C-alpha positions, 0 to 999 in steps of 0.5 A: 500500500502506497501511503506517501509516508517515509519509513521514518514516518511509519511509526509504532507507538505503544503506550500504557500507564500503571492504572489502565488495564489496557495497552494502546498500540498505534502502528503502520507495521504490516506484520504487527497489524496482521497479527493484532487483527488476527488476535482480536478476531480470535480473542475479542474479549482481550484485544480490539481494533479501535481505529484505522486510517485507510489513507496512511495505513495506520491501525490502532488497537487496545489489548489487555496487559499481560497479553502483549509482551516485549522480548529482550534477547542478549546478543550471542557471543562468538562461542554460542553463535558457532555452537548454534551453527554447528548444531544446525549443520548437524541436524541438517536444518538448511537442507530441511528448509531447502527441501520444504521450499522445493516441495511447496514450489 
């Protein structure tokens, strides 16, 4: 969808306070919009779409606290990265993914 907005203008705002039981999310991010819309469809008592701007592609949602989370991940050190790579090679992960795409396409 062409909106005329730059990537810098396509923001995601997430705000909440300690009193309100809801988290308010306003986003242009396509993946997040799809995930929130699907979740709202499956769990309307926990999440709902509150607004949509067709001109800019922005959507707003309210979701109950405890249903939305941020995951902080520590960066891999070189030893952990090497171990993960070796484990993936040993299990044939790369071949499995390639075979999956071949069977779909």
